[in-house]
C-alpha positions as CSV (number, residue, x, y, z in Angstrom):
1,M,8.7,8.7,2.4
2,N,9.1,11.0,5.4
3,A,8.7,10.1,9.0
4,L,5.2,11.6,9.3
5,V,3.9,9.6,6.4
6,Q,5.4,6.4,7.8
7,E,3.8,7.1,11.2
8,I,0.4,7.6,9.5
9,L,0.7,4.4,7.6
10,S,1.8,2.5,10.7
11,G,-1.2,3.8,12.5
12,F,-3.4,2.8,9.6
13,D,-2.0,-0.7,9.6
14,S,-2.7,-1.1,13.3
15,L,-6.5,-0.3,12.8
16,P,-9.1,-3.1,12.5
17,D,-10.2,-3.8,9.0
18,S,-13.5,-2.0,9.4
19,E,-11.7,1.2,10.4
20,Q,-9.1,0.8,7.7
21,I,-12.0,0.9,5.2
22,E,-13.4,4.0,6.7
23,V,-10.1,5.8,6.6
24,A,-9.5,4.6,3.0
25,V,-12.9,5.9,1.9
26,E,-12.2,9.3,3.5
27,I,-8.8,9.6,1.8
28,L,-10.2,8.6,-1.6
29,K,-12.9,11.3,-1.2
30,R,-10.1,13.9,-0.7
31,V,-7.8,12.8,-3.5
32,V,-10.4,12.2,-6.2
33,N,-10.1,15.7,-7.5
34,V,-6.3,16.1,-7.1
35,D,-4.6,16.9,-10.4
36,F,-1.9,14.3,-10.4
37,P,0.8,14.6,-13.1
38,P,0.7,11.8,-15.7
39,L,2.9,8.8,-15.0
40,T,5.8,8.1,-17.3
41,N,6.4,4.6,-18.6
42,Q,9.4,4.4,-16.3
43,D,7.2,5.4,-13.3
44,L,4.7,2.7,-14.2
45,A,7.5,0.1,-14.6
46,L,9.1,0.9,-11.3
47,K,5.7,0.9,-9.4
48,S,4.8,-2.4,-11.1
49,E,8.1,-4.0,-10.1
50,E,7.6,-2.8,-6.5
51,L,4.1,-4.2,-6.4
52,F,5.1,-7.6,-7.8
53,L,8.1,-7.8,-5.4
54,A,5.7,-7.0,-2.5
55,L,3.3,-9.7,-3.7
56,D,6.1,-12.2,-4.1
57,H,7.2,-11.5,-0.5
58,Q,3.7,-11.8,0.8
59,E,3.2,-15.1,-1.0
60,A,6.5,-16.4,0.4
61,E,5.6,-15.4,3.9
62,Y,2.2,-17.0,3.6
63,E,3.8,-20.3,2.3
64,R,6.3,-20.2,5.2
65,S,3.6,-19.8,7.8
66,Y,1.3,-22.3,6.1
67,T,3.9,-25.0,5.7
68,G,5.8,-24.2,8.9
69,I,9.1,-23.8,7.1
C-alpha cells in the first residue's frame, strides 16, 4: 500500500460514522463496474488469514479494554 492510499484511509478512519458511510457508498458506486481479475485460491486464503488475524486482534483489544488487563 503506498503513502497516498494510507493517507486516504487514515483520513477515512478519522471521519464520524455517518460520513464514513457516505464515503463508502460513493466508493462502491465507482467500483461496481470495475473489471477485477478473478482471485486465486491462494489470494483468498491470504486475505482470509489477514481478516481472521485482524478480527482476533480486535477481539483481544476489546477484551483488554473491557477487563482492564
